[in-house]
N, C-alpha and C positions, 0 to 999 in steps of 0.2 A: 504494500500500500504506500502511495506517495506521501512523503512528509509535507505537512501544511506549512505555508509561509507564515511569518510572524507580522502582525500589525503593530506599528508604532504610532503613537500620537506624540508629535514633537512640539513642545512649547518653544517657540523661536523668539520670544520677546516682543517688545512694542515697536521696534523699528531699527535700532542701531544693531548692525550685524555682529558687533563685538560683544553684545550681550547674550549671544548664544552660549549655552553651557558646553563644556567639553564633551559631555555625553551626547548632547543633541548634534554637535558637530561630527562626532565619530559615526553616529548612525546615519546622519544625512549624507555623508560622503562615501558610505559603503553599501547602502541598500541598492538593489537594482531598479526599484520603482518608487517614485515620489508622487504624491497627490497634494493638491492645494486648492483653496477656494478662489474663484474669480467672479467678478461682477458681470453684469450683462454686457458692459462695454469691453470686456476682455482683460481688464486690469486686475492684478493680484498683488496685494501688499505682501502676503506671505512669501510669494515667489521672489518679489523684489528684495526682501530682507535676506533671503538665502541665495540669491542669484550667483554670487561669485564662488559659491561652494558646490554648485550643481555640475555634475560631469556631463559631457556631451553624449555619453552612451547610456545614460539613465532614461528609463521610460517615464514619461510625465503624464499624469492624469489631471487635467483641469476640472475642477468641480464648479459648475456654474450654479450660483445661488441667487435667488431673488432678494433684492434689498428693498423691494416694495412690500411694506408690512401687510398690505391687503391681499397679497398673493401667498397661498399656502406653500411652505417650504418642504413639506413631507415628500412629495414626488421627486424633488431634486435630490434629497438625501437617499431616497430609495434607489434611484438610478445610480448615484455615485457608489453606494454600498455594493450594488450588483457588479459594477465594473471593477472595483477593488477586489471583491471576492474572487473574481475570475483569475486574478494573479495569485492570490493567496492559495487557491485550490491546487495550483500547479507548483507550489513550493517557493514562490517568489516573495521575499519580504517586501512590505510596503510601508513607507513612512509618510504619514499625513502631516503636512506643515500647518501649524495653527498659531496665529498671532497671539502674543501674550501667554497666558496660562490655559492649557487645554480644558481644565475642569472648572474654570471660572468664566462663565459666559462664552466659552470657546466653541467654535463650529465643530470641533472634533467630537464633542460629547454626543452628538446625534449619530455619528458613525460608530462610536463606541457602543451605543445602545443597540445598534443593528448587527454589529459584527463580533463583539467581544465574546459572546457566548458560543461562537462557532470556530474561532481561530485564536491561537496564542496571541496575547495582546500585552503591550507595555506602554505606559504613559510616562513621558519625560517632562517633568515640570519646567515651566518657563517663567520669566519675569513678567508680571502683569503691568499693563499701562497704568493701572490705578496706583500702584506703589512706585513705579518709575516716575510718575508725575510729581509725587511728593519730593523725590530727589531732585528733579529738574527745577522745581519751584523753590527748593531750599527751605522747606518748612517741615518740622516734625508733625506727624499726623496725630499721634495719641501719646498720652502720658499715663502712668500708673494704672488705674482701673477704668480708664475711658473705654467706651464701646464705640467701635467704628462701624458705620452703616454705609453699604454700597447700594445706591438707589438708582434704578433705571429712570431716566427722564420720561419714558413712555407711560409711566403711571398717570392716572388721572389726577386732577388738582387736589381732590380731597385726600387721596392716598399719599401724595407727595407732601402735602402740608402736615398730615398726621405723623409721618415718619421723620420729617425734618424737625418737628417740634420737640421730639424726645432724643434727638441725636446729640451725642457729645462731640463727635466729629463725623463728617460725611463726605462721600465722593459720589457725585451725580454723573452717571455715564449715559451714553447714547443720546447726546444732546440734539444735534442736527436741528430739525424744524421745531423742536420743543424748547428751544433756548428762551424765547420770550415768556413762555408759561413759567419756566423755572425761575427766571429773574423776578417775575411778578410775585411769586410766592416767597422768595428769599427777602424781597423788600418788605412784604407784609409781616414777616416774622422777625424783622430786624437783623437779618443775617447777611445782607448784601455787602456790608462793609468788611465782612470776614471772608467773603467768597473770592477764590482765585481761579482764573480761567487759563487753560492751556489746551493747545491742539497739536496733534501729531507728536506726542512726547517722544523724545530721543531721535526722531527722524531728522533728516537734513533740513526739512522745511518746518521744523517745530516753531511754534509761535506762542509767546506768553504775552497776553494783552490785558490791561485793566478791564474788569468785567463791564464797567459802565461805558467803555469805548468800543466794545465788540459790535460789529455789524451783524444783526440777527440773521439777515438773509444769506450771510456768508459762512455761517457756522457749519463745519463738516461733521459727519458721523464720528470721526476719530477725534473727538474733543471731550473734555470733561470739566466739571467745576469741583474744586476741592475746598472744603470748609474745615480747616484744622481746629484742633481742640483749643479751648481757652485755658485749660489747666496749666499751671506753671510747673516747669521742671524742677528737679531738686536743686 
Protein backbone atom coordinates (compact mmCIF):
# COMPACT_ATOMS: atom_id res chain seq x y z
CA UNK A 1 0.00 0.00 0.00
CA UNK A 2 1.35 3.41 -1.00
CA UNK A 3 2.42 5.65 1.89
CA UNK A 4 0.38 8.81 2.20
CA UNK A 5 1.94 12.23 1.89
CA UNK A 6 2.01 14.60 4.84
CA UNK A 7 0.02 17.83 5.01
CA UNK A 8 1.78 20.84 6.52
CA UNK A 9 0.13 24.08 7.57
CA UNK A 10 2.93 26.65 7.53
CA UNK A 11 2.50 29.90 9.41
CA UNK A 12 4.67 32.26 7.40
CA UNK A 13 4.15 35.45 9.36
CA UNK A 14 2.56 38.81 8.55
CA UNK A 15 4.74 39.94 5.66
CA UNK A 16 8.46 40.21 6.35
CA UNK A 17 10.09 37.04 4.92
CA UNK A 18 12.74 37.16 7.65
CA UNK A 19 10.01 36.38 10.19
CA UNK A 20 9.64 32.83 8.88
CA UNK A 21 10.69 30.30 11.49
CA UNK A 22 13.59 27.96 10.73
CA UNK A 23 11.14 25.06 10.72
CA UNK A 24 8.79 26.72 8.25
CA UNK A 25 11.76 27.54 6.02
CA UNK A 26 13.03 23.96 6.10
CA UNK A 27 9.67 22.47 5.17
CA UNK A 28 8.89 25.13 2.57
CA UNK A 29 12.15 24.52 0.74
CA UNK A 30 11.96 20.71 0.74
CA UNK A 31 8.35 19.69 0.04
CA UNK A 32 7.44 18.82 -3.57
CA UNK A 33 4.08 20.64 -3.49
CA UNK A 34 3.03 24.00 -2.06
CA UNK A 35 -0.42 25.55 -1.92
CA UNK A 36 -1.46 29.10 -1.07
CA UNK A 37 -4.58 31.31 -1.17
CA UNK A 38 -5.06 33.82 -3.98
CA UNK A 39 -7.67 36.52 -4.45
CA UNK A 40 -10.00 36.79 -7.43
CA UNK A 41 -7.46 39.04 -9.17
CA UNK A 42 -4.73 36.42 -8.80
CA UNK A 43 -2.71 38.15 -6.08
CA UNK A 44 -1.32 36.13 -3.18
CA UNK A 45 0.24 37.70 -0.11
CA UNK A 46 1.26 34.25 1.14
CA UNK A 47 3.20 33.47 -2.02
CA UNK A 48 4.73 36.93 -2.10
CA UNK A 49 6.11 36.43 1.42
CA UNK A 50 7.68 33.10 0.51
CA UNK A 51 8.54 33.87 -3.13
CA UNK A 52 12.33 33.90 -2.85
CA UNK A 53 12.32 30.50 -1.13
CA UNK A 54 10.14 28.67 -3.68
CA UNK A 55 12.02 26.30 -6.01
CA UNK A 56 11.34 26.24 -9.73
CA UNK A 57 10.59 22.51 -9.64
CA UNK A 58 7.94 22.66 -6.92
CA UNK A 59 4.32 22.05 -7.89
CA UNK A 60 2.15 25.04 -6.99
CA UNK A 61 -1.56 24.92 -6.13
CA UNK A 62 -3.21 28.36 -6.06
CA UNK A 63 -6.32 28.31 -3.90
CA UNK A 64 -8.79 30.90 -5.15
CA UNK A 65 -10.83 32.26 -2.24
CA UNK A 66 -13.68 34.79 -2.36
CA UNK A 67 -13.07 37.95 -0.38
CA UNK A 68 -16.69 38.94 -0.88
CA UNK A 69 -18.29 38.09 2.45
CA UNK A 70 -21.65 37.53 0.75
CA UNK A 71 -20.29 34.62 -1.27
CA UNK A 72 -20.01 31.26 0.54
CA UNK A 73 -16.43 30.02 0.80
CA UNK A 74 -17.24 26.35 1.45
CA UNK A 75 -17.18 25.26 -2.24
CA UNK A 76 -13.75 26.88 -2.70
CA UNK A 77 -12.26 25.07 0.29
CA UNK A 78 -13.90 21.82 -0.81
CA UNK A 79 -12.31 22.13 -4.26
CA UNK A 80 -8.90 23.02 -2.80
CA UNK A 81 -9.03 20.10 -0.37
CA UNK A 82 -9.81 17.70 -3.22
CA UNK A 83 -6.88 18.96 -5.28
CA UNK A 84 -4.47 18.78 -2.34
CA UNK A 85 -5.74 15.31 -1.44
CA UNK A 86 -4.82 14.01 -4.90
CA UNK A 87 -1.16 14.76 -4.19
CA UNK A 88 -1.27 13.41 -0.65
CA UNK A 89 -2.82 10.14 -1.84
CA UNK A 90 0.19 9.41 -4.06
CA UNK A 91 2.71 10.11 -1.31
CA UNK A 92 3.58 13.74 -2.05
CA UNK A 93 3.94 16.04 0.94
CA UNK A 94 2.04 19.33 0.60
CA UNK A 95 2.78 22.56 2.47
CA UNK A 96 -0.05 25.08 2.65
CA UNK A 97 1.24 28.62 3.15
CA UNK A 98 -0.80 30.66 5.58
CA UNK A 99 -0.23 34.30 6.45
CA UNK A 100 0.29 34.90 10.15
CA UNK A 101 -0.66 32.06 12.46
CA UNK A 102 -2.57 29.14 10.85
CA UNK A 103 -4.81 28.49 13.85
CA UNK A 104 -5.72 32.15 14.51
CA UNK A 105 -8.19 33.29 11.85
CA UNK A 106 -5.99 31.46 9.34
CA UNK A 107 -7.24 30.15 5.99
CA UNK A 108 -5.48 26.85 6.67
CA UNK A 109 -7.96 26.00 9.45
CA UNK A 110 -10.64 25.14 6.91
CA UNK A 111 -8.34 22.79 5.01
CA UNK A 112 -7.24 21.28 8.32
CA UNK A 113 -10.86 20.49 9.11
CA UNK A 114 -11.31 18.75 5.77
CA UNK A 115 -8.03 16.84 5.52
CA UNK A 116 -6.40 16.22 8.90
CA UNK A 117 -8.58 13.20 9.62
CA UNK A 118 -7.45 11.49 6.41
CA UNK A 119 -3.76 12.37 6.16
CA UNK A 120 -0.79 12.88 8.52
CA UNK A 121 -0.82 16.56 9.39
CA UNK A 122 1.51 19.00 11.11
CA UNK A 123 0.90 22.66 11.85
CA UNK A 124 3.90 25.00 12.13
CA UNK A 125 3.08 28.12 14.19
CA UNK A 126 3.73 31.53 12.72
CA UNK A 127 3.90 35.13 13.94
CA UNK A 128 0.46 36.71 13.90
CA UNK A 129 -0.01 40.21 12.51
CA UNK A 130 -1.83 41.06 15.74
CA UNK A 131 1.31 40.62 17.82
CA UNK A 132 3.69 41.86 15.13
CA UNK A 133 1.70 45.10 15.03
CA UNK A 134 2.38 45.79 18.70
CA UNK A 135 6.10 45.42 17.98
CA UNK A 136 5.91 47.72 14.96
CA UNK A 137 3.94 50.32 16.92
CA UNK A 138 6.34 50.03 19.84
CA UNK A 139 3.67 49.61 22.52
CA UNK A 140 3.26 46.90 25.16
CA UNK A 141 -0.15 45.27 24.78
CA UNK A 142 -0.81 43.93 28.26
CA UNK A 143 0.54 44.03 31.78
CA UNK A 144 0.06 41.74 34.77
CA UNK A 145 -3.50 40.32 34.76
CA UNK A 146 -4.81 42.24 31.75
CA UNK A 147 -7.08 40.36 29.38
CA UNK A 148 -6.44 40.87 25.67
CA UNK A 149 -9.42 40.75 23.30
CA UNK A 150 -9.07 40.14 19.55
CA UNK A 151 -12.23 41.45 17.95
CA UNK A 152 -13.29 41.19 14.28
CA UNK A 153 -14.58 44.52 12.97
CA UNK A 154 -17.20 42.53 11.08
CA UNK A 155 -19.31 42.21 14.26
CA UNK A 156 -22.40 44.40 14.46
CA UNK A 157 -22.31 47.64 16.44
CA UNK A 158 -23.94 46.22 19.57
CA UNK A 159 -21.49 43.30 19.79
CA UNK A 160 -18.49 45.53 19.11
CA UNK A 161 -19.57 48.03 21.75
CA UNK A 162 -20.22 45.33 24.35
CA UNK A 163 -16.85 43.66 23.86
CA UNK A 164 -14.85 46.89 23.79
CA UNK A 165 -16.59 48.14 26.93
CA UNK A 166 -15.03 45.37 29.04
CA UNK A 167 -11.67 45.02 27.27
CA UNK A 168 -8.46 45.80 29.13
CA UNK A 169 -6.63 45.81 25.81
CA UNK A 170 -7.96 45.05 22.34
CA UNK A 171 -6.95 44.40 18.76
CA UNK A 172 -9.61 45.04 16.15
CA UNK A 173 -8.97 43.12 12.94
CA UNK A 174 -10.55 42.83 9.49
CA UNK A 175 -11.12 46.59 9.30
CA UNK A 176 -11.59 47.38 5.60
CA UNK A 177 -15.02 48.87 4.99
CA UNK A 178 -15.87 48.63 8.71
CA UNK A 179 -13.39 51.33 9.72
CA UNK A 180 -15.96 54.14 10.07
CA UNK A 181 -18.21 51.99 12.25
CA UNK A 182 -15.26 51.07 14.49
CA UNK A 183 -14.15 54.68 14.91
CA UNK A 184 -17.67 55.77 15.79
CA UNK A 185 -17.86 53.20 18.59
CA UNK A 186 -14.36 53.99 19.86
CA UNK A 187 -15.30 57.67 20.04
CA UNK A 188 -18.53 56.89 21.90
CA UNK A 189 -16.61 54.81 24.46
CA UNK A 190 -13.86 57.38 24.94
CA UNK A 191 -11.25 55.03 23.45
CA UNK A 192 -10.34 56.90 20.28
CA UNK A 193 -7.42 58.71 21.92
CA UNK A 194 -5.86 55.32 22.85
CA UNK A 195 -6.43 53.71 19.47
CA UNK A 196 -3.45 53.10 17.17
CA UNK A 197 -3.82 52.29 13.47
CA UNK A 198 -1.45 50.21 11.36
CA UNK A 199 -1.79 48.57 7.96
CA UNK A 200 0.26 45.82 6.33
CA UNK A 201 2.41 45.33 9.42
CA UNK A 202 6.04 44.31 8.68
CA UNK A 203 5.50 44.48 4.90
CA UNK A 204 7.55 46.86 2.76
CA UNK A 205 4.46 49.08 2.33
CA UNK A 206 3.57 49.15 6.04
CA UNK A 207 1.92 52.37 7.19
CA UNK A 208 1.32 53.76 10.68
CA UNK A 209 -1.13 56.66 10.55
CA UNK A 210 -2.82 58.65 13.34
CA UNK A 211 -6.30 57.16 13.44
CA UNK A 212 -8.02 60.54 13.03
CA UNK A 213 -6.10 61.09 9.78
CA UNK A 214 -6.93 57.77 8.13
CA UNK A 215 -8.96 57.99 4.92
CA UNK A 216 -11.83 55.58 5.53
CA UNK A 217 -12.26 54.69 1.86
CA UNK A 218 -8.60 53.62 1.61
CA UNK A 219 -8.47 51.23 4.57
CA UNK A 220 -7.34 47.77 3.37
CA UNK A 221 -8.33 44.38 4.76
CA UNK A 222 -4.76 43.96 6.03
CA UNK A 223 -5.10 46.64 8.70
CA UNK A 224 -5.97 46.75 12.37
CA UNK A 225 -6.58 49.03 15.33
CA UNK A 226 -4.70 48.35 18.54
CA UNK A 227 -5.86 49.63 21.92
CA UNK A 228 -3.06 48.99 24.44
CA UNK A 229 -3.61 48.49 28.14
CA UNK A 230 -3.71 51.46 30.49
CA UNK A 231 -2.17 49.42 33.31
CA UNK A 232 1.24 50.71 34.31
CA UNK A 233 4.26 48.40 34.21
CA UNK A 234 6.39 47.64 37.25
